[in-house]
N, C-alpha and C positions, 0 to 999 in steps of 0.2 A: 504494500500500500504506500501511497505518497503522503508525506507529511511536511508541512511548512514550518520553517524556523526563521523568526524575524529578529534582527539585531540592529542596534543603533550604529551608524557610521560617524566617524569624526574626521572628515577630510580637511586638508590644509586649505589655505585661501586659494592657492593656484589650482589645487584639485577640485575645489568647489566651483571655480570658474570653468574648468573643463567639463565638469558634470553638467552644469547649466548649459554650456554650449552644445553638449551632446543631446540634451533634451530638446533644445531649440531646433537642431538639425533633424531629429526624429519627428518633431511636430510638423515641420514644413514638408517633410517627405510624406507623412501621413495625409496631410491636406492635399498634396499633389495627387496621391493615389486615389483619394476620395473624389477629387475633381475629375480625374480621368474616367472613373467608373460612372460618375453622374453624367458627364458630357457624352460618353459613348452610348449610354442608353437613351438619353433625351434626343440626340441628334441622329443616331444611326440605328437605334433599337438593338444595340449590340451589348452583350454582357462581357465585361472584362473580369477574368477569373484570377484566382490567387497565384497560380503558377505563371501566368503571363506577366504579372507584376513582379514576381520574384526574379524573373529574367532581367529586369531593368535595374537591379541593384548594382550589378557590375558596371553598367554604363554610368550610373549616378556617381560611383566612386571615381570614375575616370574624368568626369566633367566638373564635379562639384568639389572645390578645395576643402570645404568643411566635412563633407562625407568621406573624403579620401583618408582622413585620420581615423575613421571609425572601423571597428571590426564588422565584417559583412553580416555576421549573425545578428548584430544589433538592428540593422536595417531590415533583415529578413523577419525578425520578430515584429517590426512595425507593420509589415504587410500581413502577417498572420493575425495580428490584433484587429486590423481593419476587416479582414475576412470573417473573424468571429463576430464582429459587430453586424455585418451583413447577414450572417447565418441566424443571429438572434432576431434581426429585423424580419426575415422571411418566416421564422418560426412563430413570431407574434401575429403575423398576418394570417397564417394558417389556423391558429388557435382562436382568432377573432378578437385579440387584444388590440390596444392602441399601438400601432406599428412602431412609431418613433424612429424615423429615418436617421441613419448615422450622421452626426453633425461635424462640421469643421471645428477643429480644436483651437481655441484661443490660447494666449500665453499662460493663463491660469487654469487651463483645463487639460493639460498634458503633463503628467508628473512621474512617468516611469519608463524605463527601458530595460531590456533583458538580454541574456545570453542563453543559448539552448544546449550547450555541451560543455561539461567540465573539462578543464585543461585545454580548451580551445576558445581562448578569449578571456577566460577568468580561471583563477585557481587560488588556493590558500597557500600563502607563503609565511609559514610560521604562525604568528598570531594576527596577521594582517591579510586583507583581501586584495589580490593583485588583479586589476582590470586592464585590459588591452587599451593602450593609448592614454591611460589615466595614472597608473602607478599603484603603489602599495598604500592602501587606506587602512587606518586604524579602526578596529571593530571592538565594541564592548560585548564580550562573550558572557552574558549574564546567565546562560545555561549551556550545557554541553550540546554539541551538534551530533546527531545520531544518523546512522544509516549511510547510504551512498548518495552523494550529491549528484543530482541530475541537471537541474537548471537553476538560474539565479535571476532575480529582478531587483534593480536598484530603484528606490522610491524616494521622491521628495515630498515631504508633508509638513506644512506649517513652518517652512524655513529650515527644517531638519532633514537629514538623510538617513535612510534605512536600507538594509539589504534583506531580501527574503529568499532563503534557500528552499528548493523543493527536493526533498530527500526520499529515497526509497527505503522504507524500514519494514521490518517484520512485525506482524501483529503480536501483541503480548497479552494473551488471554489470562484473565484473573481467575483465582480459585472461586468455585461456587460458594455462595453464602446461604442459599435457600430462601432469600427474601424476595418478595414481589411487592410492587407499589404502584399506586395510581396517583397522578399529579393533576391538580387543578390550578391553573395560573390565574392571577387576579391583580387588582390594584391596591386594595387595602393591605394584602400580603402578597409578596411576589409569588410564592407557591404555597399550596396546602396539600399535604400528602394524605393518603388513605389511612395512615396510622395516627393522624391528628397533628403531625408536626407542621409548623408554619415557619416560613422564612420571610424576614422583613423586606419591604420594598423601600430602599433608601431614597428614592426620588432624587437622583443626582442632578438632573437638569434644573429642577425647581429650587434646589439648594443653591445653585450657582447663578440663578436667573438674575438676581440683583446686580452681580458683577458683570454679567454679560450685557445687561441693559446699559450700564455706564460705558462700557467699551464700545458698544454699538453706537451710542450717541457721539462718542469721540470720533468714530469713523465717519459718521454722517456730517460732522462739522468740518472735516478736512477737505481741502480742495482736491478735486479729482485729478489724478495724474501727478500729484505732488509727492515728495518723499515722506512728508508727515502722514499722509493717508496710507502709504505703503507700510509704514511702521505700525500704524493703528490697526490695519487689516491683519498684519502678522500677529499682533497681540491678541486679536479676536480669534484667529485661527488656533492659536495655542491654548486659549481658554476652552474652546470647544473640544480640542483634542484631550485636554485634561479630563473633561466630563466623560468623554468617550472611553478613555482608559480606565477610569473608575468603574464605569458600568461593565466593561468587558472583564476586568479583573474579578469583580464580584460574581458575575455569571459563570465564568470559567471555574472558579473555585466551587461554586454551588453544584455545577454539573459534575465536576470531578468527585465530589463527596457522594452524590447520588449513585454514580456509576460504581464507585468502590463498595458501596453498601448493599446494592440490589442486583439480582440476576435478571429480573424482568421489570420493565417500566412501561406503563401505559400513560400517554399524555394526550391532551385534546388537540385535534387537528384544526386549529383556528386559522381562519382566512384573515390574517392581520391586515392585508391590503384593503379589504373591504371594510373591516371594522374601524379603521382610522378615518373613515369618512364622517364619523360622528364628531361634529364640531365641538361638542362639550367634553369628550373624553379622549380625543385624538392625541393631545399633547401628553397626557398621562400614559396612554398605551405605548407611544413611541419611546417615552422615557423609561418604561419598564423593560423594554428590549425582549419581548416575548419571542420574536422570530429568531433572534441571535441565540437565545438560550436553547431553543429547540435544535438549532443547527449544531451547536456545540455538544449538546447531549447526544445527538445521533452520531457525530464524528467520534466522540470518545467511546461510544458503545461499540462501534465497529472495531476499534483498536483493542478493546478489552474483551471482546467476545460476548457482550451482553445483548439482550433483546429489547428493542424499542418498538412499540406499537402505537400508531396514531389513531385515535378514536374520534368518530364524528361527535361534535359537541352538542348536538340537538338534545334538549331535555335532560341533560346530565344534572343540571341544577334544580330542575322542577320535578324530578322523580324521587320518590321516597326510596332510599337504599335498603329499606327493610321489607316493605310489602309491594313496592312498585307503583303505588298510587301517584298520580300526577297532580301537582299543585298549580292549578290554572290561575289562581289569584296572586301568585308570587311575583314581586317586582324587584328591581335592583336595590331598592331601599330596604328590603327585608333581608337581614343578615342571619336570621335564625329560622329554622324550619321545625314545625311540629305536625305530627301526623296522628290520625285516629288510632293507628296501630300501637301508639305509645312512643314512637320515635321523637326525640327532641335533640336536635343536633345543629352545630354550626353549618351554615349554608355551603361553604366551600368544602368543609370536611365531608358532607353528604355527597357533593358532586364528585370529589376525589374517589370515594368508594364506588360510585357508579361508573366512573371512568375505568377503574381497575377491573370491575366485573365485565364490562363490555369488551375491554381490551383482551382479557383472558379468553372470552368467547370467540373473538375474532382470530386470535392466534391459534386456538384449538381447531377452528374450522379450516384455517389455512394449512395447518400442519396435516390435518386429516385428508384434505384434498390432495396435497402433495404426496402423501403416503399412498393414496389410492392410485394416483397416476404412475408412481414408481412400481407398484405391484402389477398394474396392467402392462407396463412396458416389459416387466420381467416374466410375464405370462402366468402370474399367480392368481 
């Protein structure tokens, strides 16, 4: 399996200048390739493909003095990124979503470039990362690098530089614990489990909102295009990054704890993109990071050999976990449920129990169907 490892880079002033120049060259080449595809279709109804544009990398290096200093893989990755954008565009059209045609990249909208083969354009030289045409860059190794390095991407974010290694690592299955759990995500508590445990929702964005408001006002008062505005924008970006790092750190640790303690996890299959259209709760939903939490939980489960099942969320909160009675009168303001069967339980705890029960039923039916197909294939 592939696993990403991200580290902070500390380039010198001359290296940072070269990194910025590399990004600018890649951005211009990206826009040129996009313009070629767009014009070819609009004027000739002809489709320009990935391999046709890859053939132009060599010509670009011969004619462009800025591209001449770059490794060819850097420019090839640019073409591959553009092709991925078009593939996503066609996929959204087929699925009936808003297409979102690939856009031309401005100076502040292109912030990464990559290499696609270790020891061919990049390699580790002791404790430093050596990049072709840039040199040896200091890296902060805050955790060990595992597995075999396949590709690398250099990223500029909020005025700082990072490197992201894609490594091929072996799965590390954990020992069985015998525990199964259902999870209900929410806003008053980040999660509530079927055994009654609750994890707090720190509300990172709302805690920093007063600081962000002050910095945003400072940006709006600065003259556009001035150095003062650039400094204010950079300060705003770093404040947003701080909030994002706090959120991700908390959710990563929470997901790790759940994976370590449970063999089977059932979680609601929430359509967050549709839910955030609620203008009263959208900010709180995005601040909670439900989708990121689910992604991290699934990724860690694959590595640890755990089972994750996504459960349809319909009526999980309005169904009695004891007798199955449906509470039609229940609203979002009701945080405690009581049933005629004698059940008296926290609303989220009740929903988590229902999520676990439905998840186990879905997993059992999936496993049974797979077993029957295997037996038919074997002639049993």
